[in-house]
DONUGU-129973 format. One line per field, with one value per residue (C-alpha): residue number from 1; x, y, z. Coordinates in nm, 3 decimals. Each point is the difference from the previous one (the first is absolute). Last residue first. Example, Ala and Ser with C-alpha at 12.3 -4.5 7.8 and 13.67 -1.06 7.14 Angstrom:
resi <- 2_1
xx <- 1.367_-0.137
yy <- -0.106_-0.344
zz <- 0.714_0.066
//
This chain:
resi <- 471_470_469_468_467_466_465_464_463_462_461_460_459_458_457_456_455_454_453_452_451_450_449_448_447_446_445_444_443_442_441_440_439_438_437_436_435_434_433_432_431_430_429_428_427_426_425_424_423_422_421_420_419_418_417_416_415_414_413_412_411_410_409_408_407_406_405_404_403_402_401_400_399_398_397_396_395_394_393_392_391_390_389_388_387_386_385_384_383_382_381_380_379_378_377_376_375_374_373_372_371_370_369_368_367_366_365_364_363_362_361_360_359_358_357_356_355_354_353_352_351_350_349_348_347_346_345_344_343_342_341_340_339_338_337_336_335_334_333_332_331_330_329_328_327_326_325_324_323_322_321_320_319_318_317_316_315_314_313_312_311_310_309_308_307_306_305_304_303_302_301_300_299_298_297_296_295_294_293_292_291_290_289_288_287_286_285_284_283_282_281_280_279_278_277_276_275_274_273_272_271_270_269_268_267_266_265_264_263_262_261_260_259_258_257_256_255_254_253_252_251_250_249_248_247_246_245_244_243_242_241_240_239_238_237_236_235_234_233_232_231_230_229_228_227_226_225_224_223_222_221_220_219_218_217_216_215_214_213_212_211_210_209_208_207_206_205_204_203_202_201_200_199_198_197_196_195_194_193_192_191_190_189_188_187_186_185_184_183_182_181_180_179_178_177_176_175_174_173_172_171_170_169_168_167_166_165_164_163_162_161_160_159_158_157_156_155_154_153_152_151_150_149_148_147_146_145_144_143_142_141_140_139_138_137_136_135_134_133_132_131_130_129_128_127_126_125_124_123_122_121_120_119_118_117_116_115_114_113_112_111_110_109_108_107_106_105_104_103_102_101_100_99_98_97_96_95_94_93_92_91_90_89_88_87_86_85_84_83_82_81_80_79_78_77_76_75_74_73_72_71_70_69_68_67_66_65_64_63_62_61_60_59_58_57_56_55_54_53_52_51_50_49_48_47_46_45_44_43_42_41_40_39_38_37_36_35_34_33_32_31_30_29_28_27_26_25_24_23_22_21_20_19_18_17_16_15_14_13_12_11_10_9_8_7_6_5_4_3_2_1
xx <- 4.452_-0.360_-0.236_0.249_0.079_0.166_-0.261_-0.181_-0.012_-0.164_-0.297_-0.154_0.045_0.061_-0.205_-0.305_0.039_0.015_-0.311_-0.194_0.082_-0.095_-0.330_-0.085_0.053_-0.154_-0.348_-0.095_0.239_-0.210_-0.319_0.187_0.149_-0.335_-0.151_0.278_-0.115_0.148_0.057_-0.194_0.219_-0.047_0.240_0.200_-0.001_-0.005_0.283_0.258_-0.111_0.032_0.342_0.108_-0.097_-0.243_-0.162_-0.277_-0.074_0.026_0.250_0.334_0.125_0.372_0.059_-0.055_0.305_0.217_-0.105_0.046_0.342_0.112_-0.123_0.158_0.332_-0.011_-0.023_-0.215_0.158_-0.218_0.268_0.141_-0.350_-0.057_0.306_-0.091_-0.364_0.097_0.238_-0.261_-0.300_0.081_0.213_-0.217_-0.313_0.178_0.093_-0.361_-0.114_-0.361_0.087_-0.304_-0.243_0.298_0.108_-0.283_0.192_0.319_-0.181_-0.165_0.328_0.200_-0.265_-0.010_0.380_0.004_-0.275_0.187_0.318_-0.176_-0.024_0.250_0.200_-0.255_0.087_0.153_0.334_-0.165_0.033_0.333_0.157_-0.123_0.135_0.345_0.173_0.150_-0.328_-0.229_0.276_0.067_-0.371_-0.004_0.293_-0.188_-0.298_0.209_0.139_-0.342_-0.157_0.284_-0.060_-0.376_0.051_0.237_-0.276_0.202_-0.191_0.223_0.299_-0.134_-0.005_0.357_0.112_-0.150_-0.237_0.005_0.362_0.231_0.213_-0.049_-0.004_-0.302_-0.109_0.365_0.090_-0.322_0.066_0.352_-0.135_-0.269_0.260_0.213_-0.301_-0.095_0.345_0.211_0.068_-0.001_-0.185_-0.184_-0.126_-0.187_-0.337_0.147_0.201_-0.315_-0.192_0.276_0.022_-0.377_-0.006_0.286_-0.158_-0.336_0.168_0.199_-0.307_-0.214_0.264_0.034_-0.374_-0.230_-0.226_-0.369_-0.220_0.033_0.117_-0.013_-0.288_-0.255_-0.376_-0.017_0.287_-0.222_-0.255_0.274_0.145_-0.333_-0.233_-0.264_-0.198_-0.298_-0.296_-0.048_0.207_-0.236_-0.301_0.146_0.044_0.319_0.188_0.038_0.052_0.254_0.193_0.009_0.123_0.273_0.098_0.057_0.205_0.213_0.047_0.124_0.230_0.148_0.051_0.181_0.213_0.102_0.188_0.230_0.005_0.124_0.283_0.091_0.004_0.219_-0.094_0.291_0.022_0.219_-0.270_-0.104_0.173_-0.068_-0.362_-0.060_0.153_-0.207_-0.319_0.070_0.060_-0.333_-0.181_0.120_-0.228_0.031_0.379_0.059_-0.242_-0.329_-0.121_-0.133_-0.268_-0.244_0.011_-0.012_-0.269_-0.234_0.086_-0.101_-0.295_-0.200_-0.011_-0.049_-0.316_-0.132_0.055_-0.175_-0.294_-0.032_-0.034_-0.066_0.339_0.189_0.239_0.023_0.080_0.260_0.181_-0.023_0.141_0.296_0.065_-0.002_0.251_0.310_-0.151_-0.089_0.345_0.166_-0.226_0.082_0.374_0.253_-0.095_0.125_-0.015_-0.323_-0.149_-0.034_-0.265_-0.205_0.001_-0.106_-0.286_-0.117_0.002_-0.197_-0.269_-0.035_-0.029_-0.277_-0.184_0.013_0.189_0.333_0.292_0.011_0.090_0.333_0.170_-0.175_0.158_0.346_-0.036_-0.110_0.291_0.247_-0.101_0.354_0.016_-0.154_0.273_0.278_-0.160_-0.021_0.373_0.074_-0.238_0.190_0.326_-0.123_-0.154_0.319_0.204_-0.215_0.029_0.378_0.017_0.166_-0.283_0.019_0.359_-0.118_-0.173_0.241_0.305_-0.141_-0.022_-0.309_-0.128_0.230_-0.260_0.047_-0.035_-0.324_-0.153_0.106_-0.160_-0.327_0.003_0.077_-0.287_-0.247_0.099_-0.026_-0.352_-0.119_-0.205_-0.372_-0.017_-0.138_0.159_0.339_0.035_-0.083_0.251_0.267_-0.084_0.016_0.333_0.154_-0.109_0.115_0.343_0.025_-0.074_0.241_0.278_-0.058_-0.009_-0.311_0.014_-0.144_-0.330_-0.129_0.240_0.150_-0.325_0.031_-0.140_-0.331_-0.024_0.072_-0.281_-0.248_0.116_-0.051_-0.348_-0.109_0.138_-0.163_-0.337_0.030_0.088_-0.295_-0.240_0.100_0.254_0.017_0.351
yy <- 3.944_0.087_0.218_0.282_0.153_0.334_0.250_0.021_-0.382_0.024_0.198_-0.195_-0.376_-0.038_0.308_-0.121_-0.351_0.139_0.210_-0.294_-0.218_0.274_0.074_-0.369_-0.047_0.333_-0.055_-0.334_0.077_0.294_-0.206_-0.287_0.233_0.159_-0.348_-0.097_0.291_0.346_0.201_0.191_0.077_-0.126_-0.289_0.005_-0.330_0.053_0.254_-0.248_-0.285_0.211_0.123_-0.362_-0.130_-0.257_-0.074_0.259_-0.147_0.135_0.279_-0.143_0.201_0.054_-0.321_0.205_0.214_-0.304_-0.175_0.313_0.067_-0.357_0.008_0.339_-0.106_-0.336_0.178_-0.231_-0.233_-0.303_-0.206_0.290_0.088_-0.352_0.004_0.340_-0.097_-0.325_0.173_0.277_-0.220_-0.205_0.247_0.288_-0.167_-0.086_0.366_0.107_-0.258_-0.110_-0.267_-0.157_0.290_0.234_-0.165_0.160_0.315_-0.197_-0.241_0.287_0.193_-0.297_-0.082_0.363_0.011_-0.309_0.143_0.331_-0.185_-0.152_-0.382_-0.194_-0.142_-0.251_-0.118_-0.345_0.114_0.193_-0.260_-0.124_0.346_0.036_-0.341_0.054_-0.056_0.350_0.186_-0.185_-0.021_0.375_0.067_-0.224_0.197_0.324_-0.163_-0.066_0.354_0.158_-0.216_0.082_0.370_-0.039_-0.175_0.276_0.257_0.301_0.192_-0.128_0.139_0.352_-0.049_-0.135_0.291_0.266_0.236_0.369_0.028_0.299_-0.027_-0.358_-0.145_-0.205_0.205_0.067_-0.371_-0.084_0.267_-0.125_-0.355_0.112_0.169_-0.315_-0.217_0.235_-0.047_0.318_0.073_0.382_0.102_-0.321_-0.029_0.333_-0.140_-0.182_0.308_0.215_-0.256_-0.001_0.380_0.044_-0.252_0.175_0.344_-0.126_-0.175_0.309_0.225_-0.244_-0.031_0.378_0.027_0.141_0.286_-0.068_-0.279_-0.375_-0.084_-0.368_-0.170_0.081_0.036_0.367_0.071_-0.107_0.267_0.261_-0.078_0.086_-0.217_0.167_-0.222_0.105_-0.229_-0.147_-0.316_-0.169_0.114_-0.169_-0.328_-0.137_-0.332_-0.081_0.353_0.113_-0.326_0.017_0.359_-0.095_-0.293_0.242_0.220_-0.289_-0.159_0.322_0.103_-0.348_-0.044_0.335_-0.093_-0.348_0.057_0.284_-0.106_-0.347_0.146_0.243_-0.263_-0.233_-0.282_-0.234_-0.227_-0.309_-0.213_-0.268_0.116_0.369_-0.058_-0.217_0.264_0.284_-0.203_-0.096_0.367_0.091_-0.274_0.157_0.292_0.376_-0.007_0.014_0.286_0.086_-0.362_0.046_0.234_-0.284_-0.148_0.329_0.136_-0.291_-0.019_0.368_0.018_-0.279_0.167_0.334_-0.131_-0.142_0.340_0.172_-0.236_0.081_0.376_0.112_-0.140_0.219_0.152_-0.335_-0.184_0.261_-0.057_-0.376_0.029_0.208_-0.250_-0.286_0.159_-0.135_-0.348_-0.012_0.129_-0.274_-0.267_0.126_-0.046_0.283_0.338_0.337_-0.008_-0.201_0.263_0.234_-0.225_0.023_0.381_0.005_-0.240_0.215_0.301_-0.205_-0.111_0.334_0.179_-0.240_0.060_0.376_0.279_-0.170_0.214_-0.163_-0.328_0.113_0.172_-0.236_-0.301_0.156_0.088_-0.354_-0.152_0.226_-0.143_-0.001_-0.367_-0.120_0.172_-0.152_-0.344_0.040_0.076_-0.319_-0.186_0.132_-0.119_-0.358_0.012_0.122_-0.258_-0.277_0.152_0.011_-0.377_-0.109_-0.234_-0.144_-0.106_-0.253_-0.217_0.057_-0.048_-0.327_-0.124_-0.069_-0.333_-0.170_-0.209_0.192_0.332_-0.079_-0.140_0.310_0.229_-0.192_0.004_0.373_0.069_-0.204_0.169_0.341_-0.068_-0.094_-0.320_0.065_-0.257_-0.032_0.268_0.055_-0.374_-0.085_0.259_-0.154_-0.351_0.107_0.184_-0.290_-0.246_0.241_0.032_-0.379_-0.047_0.277_-0.150_-0.343_0.122_0.046_-0.083_-0.347_0.134_-0.325_-0.294_0.096_-0.020_0.256_0.284_-0.183_-0.067_0.367_0.109_-0.235_0.104_0.368_-0.051_-0.207_0.255_0.298_-0.177_-0.101_0.356_0.147_-0.262_0.079_-0.201_0.140_0.016
zz <- 12.547_-0.076_0.202_0.051_0.339_-0.079_0.119_-0.335_-0.001_0.347_-0.128_-0.289_0.044_0.374_0.098_-0.191_0.142_0.354_-0.067_-0.144_0.302_0.246_-0.176_-0.028_0.378_0.106_-0.141_0.155_0.285_0.121_0.021_0.165_0.260_0.083_0.037_0.239_0.218_0.037_0.317_0.263_0.303_0.357_-0.037_-0.326_-0.187_-0.377_0.009_0.127_-0.227_-0.313_0.116_0.065_-0.344_-0.144_0.337_-0.042_-0.346_-0.355_0.060_-0.103_-0.299_0.049_-0.196_-0.316_0.080_0.068_-0.321_-0.210_0.153_-0.066_-0.362_-0.073_0.152_-0.181_-0.339_-0.210_-0.255_0.069_0.177_0.200_0.118_0.129_0.226_0.143_0.050_0.172_0.242_0.055_0.078_0.309_0.197_-0.122_0.136_0.325_0.047_-0.044_0.255_-0.054_-0.257_-0.169_-0.046_-0.008_-0.327_-0.200_-0.091_-0.066_-0.233_-0.190_-0.024_-0.128_-0.261_-0.118_-0.019_-0.222_-0.223_-0.032_-0.095_-0.303_0.010_-0.209_0.289_0.125_0.352_0.026_0.143_0.282_0.273_-0.135_0.027_0.357_0.099_-0.152_0.331_0.001_-0.059_0.241_0.261_-0.022_0.049_0.307_0.143_-0.058_0.173_0.309_0.016_-0.049_0.268_0.237_-0.064_0.048_0.335_0.105_-0.039_0.126_0.268_0.282_-0.190_0.059_0.377_0.002_-0.218_0.224_-0.178_-0.094_-0.109_-0.013_0.315_0.118_-0.355_-0.103_-0.303_-0.095_-0.006_-0.186_-0.262_-0.061_-0.028_-0.244_-0.221_0.012_-0.093_-0.285_-0.161_-0.022_-0.367_0.049_-0.317_-0.094_0.364_-0.016_0.111_0.299_0.098_-0.014_0.207_0.262_0.009_0.034_0.285_0.179_-0.036_0.125_0.294_0.098_-0.021_0.199_0.271_0.023_0.060_-0.264_0.104_0.059_-0.128_-0.049_0.352_0.078_0.183_-0.270_0.047_0.096_-0.240_-0.291_0.089_0.045_-0.342_-0.153_-0.204_-0.216_-0.231_-0.208_-0.072_-0.347_0.034_0.246_-0.206_-0.306_0.181_0.149_-0.004_-0.370_-0.133_0.261_-0.008_-0.380_0.005_0.247_-0.223_-0.286_0.233_0.124_-0.345_-0.159_0.286_0.042_-0.375_-0.024_0.306_-0.115_-0.325_0.108_0.366_-0.093_-0.206_0.277_0.275_-0.203_-0.235_-0.072_-0.303_0.045_-0.162_0.250_0.320_-0.070_-0.094_0.305_0.227_-0.146_0.024_0.362_0.080_-0.155_0.192_0.326_-0.076_-0.055_0.040_-0.376_-0.034_-0.171_-0.008_0.353_-0.139_-0.068_0.352_0.192_-0.233_0.066_0.372_0.057_-0.240_0.163_0.341_-0.177_-0.169_0.326_0.164_-0.290_0.033_0.371_-0.032_0.362_0.111_-0.248_0.259_0.176_-0.324_-0.095_0.331_-0.042_-0.353_0.120_0.282_-0.257_-0.238_0.178_0.032_-0.368_-0.096_0.202_-0.153_-0.350_0.039_0.028_0.149_-0.121_-0.380_-0.012_0.233_-0.299_-0.156_0.321_-0.010_-0.365_0.076_0.290_-0.234_-0.252_0.240_0.178_-0.334_-0.103_0.327_-0.046_0.180_0.053_0.118_0.343_-0.169_-0.142_0.295_0.241_-0.169_0.006_0.369_0.084_-0.190_0.178_0.338_0.137_0.105_-0.327_-0.205_0.211_-0.023_-0.379_-0.015_0.194_-0.234_-0.302_0.155_0.025_-0.351_-0.163_0.190_-0.144_-0.349_0.034_0.042_0.323_0.090_-0.352_0.067_0.255_-0.258_-0.288_0.221_0.129_-0.359_-0.209_-0.129_0.249_0.181_0.325_-0.183_-0.185_0.320_0.192_-0.258_0.025_0.380_0.005_-0.241_0.204_0.326_-0.166_-0.125_0.350_-0.004_-0.059_-0.277_-0.353_-0.213_0.161_0.069_-0.361_-0.122_0.223_-0.120_-0.365_0.042_0.188_-0.271_-0.272_0.159_0.031_-0.369_-0.103_0.208_-0.156_-0.359_-0.217_-0.369_0.054_0.142_0.144_-0.016_0.335_0.200_0.284_-0.214_-0.049_0.372_0.078_-0.233_0.168_0.346_-0.083_-0.146_0.297_0.248_-0.175_-0.008_0.365_0.104_-0.190_0.133_0.361_0.198_0.353_0.151
//
């Protein structure tokens, strides 16, 4: 492993903090379990920041160390794998495999995009289509991969207008990342947030509750970001020319059928997906947990008679590494809360600051965290337990604080390596795409806009939807 300045700085800082924690006379109010938990937490964060070691490997090692030393029990560690959020994500990926196999996503994209007559219409119709995919495909990397063929088809149709192709290349990952907050299954970080909140406060956020607060923010941030992408990557003359994209043109560059009559498989899959989403949204009426609904959908989607994908093929698409990462970081969150480490970390915070100031600080830190921690799930694993503990101490509703932190962490556009969708669309052979300079130009405007929008929703919109600022 090569030691670069960033890795050496992170290692020195981590070792210094661990040394201070190892001296018993330092921090007299800190118990043994809390000290060890903080040491593990610091070393894991250092490894996430400064090394190329797999994030899941680091998380599993940290959780194992906490279990072996008795900070958490075996049941706590292994019980996280049976958490309902883990099952929800597994089943959601099975459903996503069924959708991908039928080509429904391509048909939906064509239905919207072919109606565009101007560049601005094309941008916002594409944005609307990408927001909708948050209900069908879990995880931002999965949505980016599913949307890539649609982008390539559009790029070939618009090959004579290079700046528009570059703009679309930047639009796709930007909207995919910001619109993930629309649903509970939009990103693994959301499931980590829900689990941390439940373990720390006993408050449960279901699919419907998340949808109620997340979808309006996703729509607003995605379309505002789309305007920024359009204005920062194109010139006035680029936007002035008309656009006319037909379904037949996209079909020429697509392997799956996006025109003509629907097949029986497509009809069954569309009906199943609509039913699952409807059941998720109506959870307060029938009381079926989202994980059970997803499991029913996954069984139907992979059944021999009605399904469109074999179960063993669908299970190959499940990111098992992400699931293990989630389980391990859930266990780390339990250790932080139960050992008293999280409470001690935030005990010195001033309690007389207005809640808006506290939320603003949380949002700014969460927005900037991608510069240190590239993994969205890792950012939530580090930040959310501390945010929840701190919010209780200052009188802020922990649900509002956790949601604000998670939503703000969705911004990760500064560098090509900041997020997988950004990386994917920055390296497309034979297709014009954006440069690091394009990303930096967009981020200079998008970062403050995203932070301000999340703060506005947290203090003005979410209270109207039942998520108050104060406890």
